[in-house]
N, C-alpha and C positions, 0 to 999 in steps of 0.2 A: 325725724330730721337727720339722724345719724345715717340712716340708710340712703338718703339722697346725697349727703356729702360723700359717702363711700362710693356711690355709683358715679358721681361726677369725678372724683379722684381716679377711679379705675378708668373711666373713659378718656380722661385727659393723659394720664400717665401711660397707658397702654394703647394709645391711639393707633399704633401700627400693628398691633397683635390682636386681632379680632377673636381668635380662639381662646386666648387667655382672658379677654374681656368676658366672654360667655361663661367660662368656667368660674371666674370670680363672682359673677352675677348669680350663677346657679348655686354656688356655695353660700352666698349670702341669703338667698331665698330659702335654701334648705335649712340653714341655721334659724332663720326667723320662724319657719314653719314648725320646727321642733320646739322653739321657744313658746309659741302659741299653744301647741299641743301639750306640753308637759307643765309649764308654769301658769297657764291660764290667766293672762294679765287682765282680761276684761271681766267685769262682774256679771254682766248679762250673758246667760248661756247661749241665747239666740244670736246675739252679736258675735260671740265667740265662734260659733259655727259658721256664720257668714265670713268672718275674717279668715278662719281656717280654709274654707272653700276657695275663697278668692286667692289666697297665697298658694294653695295647691294647684289651682288653675295656672297661675303665673309659673310655677315650677314646671308643670307639664309643657306649657307653651315654650318655655326657654329651652327645653330639651330638643325641640325641633330646630332651633336656630343653628345647630352644627351642620345641618344640611345645606345652609346658605353660605358657608364659609369656603375659602379657597382650600382648606384642609380636606374637604369632602369632594374635591373635584373629580377624582376618578372613582370614588366609592358610590356616589349617588348619580344616577342618570338624570338628564334634564326632566324626564317625566316624573321621576321620584321627587325631585325638587318641587315640581309643580303640585304634586299631591300633598306634599308636606305643607305648602303654602295654603292649600285649601283646608288641611287639618288645622293649621294655626288660625285661619279665618273662622272656622267652626268653633274652636275653643273660645275665641274672643266673643264671638256672637252669643254663645251659651252663657258666658261670664256676664256680659253686659245685659243680656236679656233677663237673666235671673235677678241681677242687681236692680234693674228697673222694676221688675214685678215686686220685689221685696220693698222698694222705696214707695211704690204706689199702694201697696198693701198696708203699710205703716201709716 
């Protein structure tokens, strides 16, 4: 719940600064990943691994968001941005696919 409130606050307060939004989102995701890894809040080891996988995939996906900001205008070519888009789609497809397989297996 706190993560959602934080995300909404960042999106509202920093609506004009997409780069800072991405950085804040990545920091929150990184902190949560470390929290899962070190403190292991879930009792079931399998559920812990799934949560760690999902959060890691979100962290990897959020790193590609820099390519779509105005900040990267001259750094990335349109073709590079196109490829980052496909990379992001692939990550999401892998994440959703594995979660569906896990849900069907249980």
